[in-house]
C-alpha positions in Angstrom: -253.3 -44.1 169.9 -252.1 -40.8 168.3 -248.4 -41.7 169.2 -248.7 -45.1 167.6 -250.2 -43.6 164.4 -247.4 -40.9 164.4 -244.8 -43.7 164.7 -246.5 -45.7 161.9 -246.3 -42.7 159.6 -242.8 -41.9 160.5 -241.6 -45.4 160.0 -243.4 -45.5 156.5 -241.9 -42.3 155.6 -238.3 -43.1 156.6 -238.1 -46.9 155.8 -241.1 -47.6 153.6 -244.6 -48.8 154.5 -243.4 -52.4 154.3 -241.1 -51.9 157.2 -244.0 -51.4 159.6 -245.4 -54.6 161.1 -248.3 -54.2 163.4 -248.1 -56.5 166.5 -250.7 -57.0 169.2 -250.1 -55.2 172.5 -248.0 -57.2 174.9 -246.9 -57.0 178.5 -243.3 -57.4 179.5 -240.9 -56.4 182.2 -240.5 -52.8 181.1 -241.3 -49.7 183.3 -242.6 -47.9 180.1 -246.1 -48.4 181.1 -245.6 -46.4 184.3 -244.2 -43.5 182.2 -247.2 -43.7 179.9 -249.6 -43.1 182.8 -248.1 -39.6 183.0 -247.1 -38.8 179.5 -248.4 -40.4 176.2 -246.0 -42.5 174.2 -245.3 -45.4 172.1 -242.9 -48.4 172.2 -241.5 -49.8 169.0 -239.4 -52.9 168.3 -236.5 -52.2 166.0 -235.1 -55.3 164.5 -231.4 -55.7 165.0 -230.7 -59.2 163.9 -228.4 -60.2 161.0 -227.4 -63.8 160.6 -224.4 -62.7 158.4 -223.0 -60.8 161.3 -223.7 -63.4 164.0 -226.5 -61.3 165.3 -229.3 -63.9 165.5 -229.7 -64.9 169.1 -232.4 -63.7 171.3 -232.0 -61.3 174.3 -230.6 -62.9 177.4 -228.8 -65.6 175.4 -225.1 -65.8 176.0 -224.3 -65.1 172.3 -226.8 -62.2 172.0 -225.4 -59.4 169.8 -227.0 -56.8 167.6 -226.1 -55.5 164.1 -224.9 -51.9 165.1 -225.8 -50.6 161.8 -229.4 -50.6 163.0 -228.4 -47.8 165.4 -228.4 -45.3 162.6 -231.9 -46.4 161.7 -233.1 -46.1 165.2 -231.7 -42.6 165.5 -233.3 -41.5 162.2 -236.7 -42.8 163.4 -236.4 -41.0 166.8 -235.3 -37.7 165.3 -238.0 -37.8 162.6 -240.6 -38.7 165.3 -239.5 -35.7 167.5 -239.7 -33.4 164.4 -243.1 -34.5 163.5 -244.3 -34.0 167.0 -242.9 -30.6 167.3 -244.2 -29.5 164.0 -247.7 -30.6 165.1 -247.8 -28.3 167.9 
């Protein structure tokens, strides 16, 4: 819960509060849950679709693509999350 709250704060500070969308917990095929048994963490979904760039197909679709401009945003969020975590200690 603390990791999720920190992520929510970071997203709000970096992108604005309207960028955060709370979704219910879900299961998937990720191994992330096994990591969280040892170390607390949070999993976020970073939207990478952009119809103008042909990036509007879901994962595993033969035409799947991402808008690579979102990689900068994802990096900013990761760095800011790490800084917030380290400054908390």
